[in-house]
C-alpha positions, 0 to 999 in steps of 0.5 A: 586125783585125775578122776577128781579133776575130771569131775570138778571141771567142765572143759576148762571151767570149774564147777564152783565158778559156774555155779557162782555165775548161775546164782549171780545171774539168777539174783540179778534177774530177780532184782531186775524183775522185782524193780520192774514189777514195783515200778508199774503203776495204774492209771485213771486216778481221777476216777478213784476215791481215797478215804484217809483218817487222821488228816489234821496234821502229819502223815495224813495231812501231807498224803491228802494234799499229795494225792489231791495234786495227783488228781485223786478224789480225796475224802479227808477225815479230821478230828477237829473243825480247824484241821478240816478247814485248814486242809480244805483251804490248802487243797483243790475243790475236788477234796472233801473233808469231814469230821471223824472220831474213830473211837465212835461207831456212830461217827464212823457210820456217818462217814461211811454214808457220806463216802457212799454218796460220793463214790456211788457204784464205783465203790471206794478205791483206797482206805488209809487208816492213819489216825493214831495217838502215842501217849501215854508212854513210859515204864509199864508200872507207871500206867493204869488200865485206862492209859492202855485203852485210850491208845488201843481205842484209837490205834487198833479198835478204831482202825478195825471198826473203820475197816469193817464198816468200809469193807462193802465199799472197798469190795465194789472197787476191788480196792486197797487198804493201807494201815499205818503201823510202826517199827514199834509193831515189831519191837516193843521199846516202851511201855504203854498202849502204843506198841501193843496197838501197833503189834495188833495192827500188824496182826489184823492187817495180815488176817484181813489181807488173806481174807480179802484176797479172794475179793480183789482187795489188797492190804499194805502195812506201812512201818515208819521209823521215827519221824518229826510229827506230834506223836514223837514231840519230845516236849509233849512226851516229856510233859506227859511223863511228868504227869504220870510221875506226879500221880505215882504212889510213893513206893513206886517213886522210891523204887525208881529213885528221885533222879530217875524221871529227870534222867529218863526224860533227858535220855529219851529226848536225846534219842528222839532228837537223833532219830527223828527224820524231818522228811515225812514224805518218805512215809507218804510216798510209801502210802502213795505207792500202796495206792497206785502200784499195780503190785503193791507191797505187803510191807513198807519200811519207811525211813533209813532207821526202819530199813537198816536198824529197827526192822533188822533188829526185830529178826535178831535174838531178843537179848540184843533188843533188850541190850539196846533198850538198856543202853537207851534208858536209865536204870532204876535205883531199886532194880537189880541192874 
């Protein structure tokens, strides 16, 4: 017993207490070091060009104005002429706007040539792939193949096409790529092409980050939770669900039950109204950090629901997420329940 006590103590200090103190000090040092690195910013923004897709509204629109106020040379791509005109009217003369359809390679090539003329030999500092669409979403057997391709063409294939065509300009500047994914790129909570596309954005971003590291290009992924944008509009989603239901064959409608659509819409609207965050600046501040930080993060969880619920949930066993989905959505009449 005396020998044990001699081993367990160093002077009067128990080894367990000493070990705990060392671990605590190391943890504090690691956190302080991380915050110090994370807070370091670059300068010379007035000489840096950033190209952003999907600037008609939402995250892209706010980010374009936000970076413009900081002195960046922003080139904002919009899908519509009205979107481009409204954004230009709200920004400084530095900002350039152009029309872009990310599903059209010729449109992307035209945008690349426009940007090439603007950036010259400096190259492109930042590419923000923000353009996206969500609908149609809903039960998988309500979908047709074209419903998947409509979303995948914008959110994934379009994003890949834009990135590949802009890479030569990004290499010149040793620039940044910021891809907008989603917590639904970690958890597939609904049917349709949206979750598939965001899982694809995650995979593509990881691949290109590793490949482009050798050329000084840094790639960041933004994973927003639920925010108040057109993509999460309860009215638009409800109207589209009713469109999908109306075209379903009788046998599929029967398997779900006559009241299923009404219950589904009601429960989904209830969930969206609780979850959606009106402060979309939480997302654009992550995007800005990825473009201005000396050491940008690989992934940014945007929103409290993303950080403290959805992303942690994605690490838990699948049956936990399955249970959450069953709670949030009604049960089909003809299911096993």
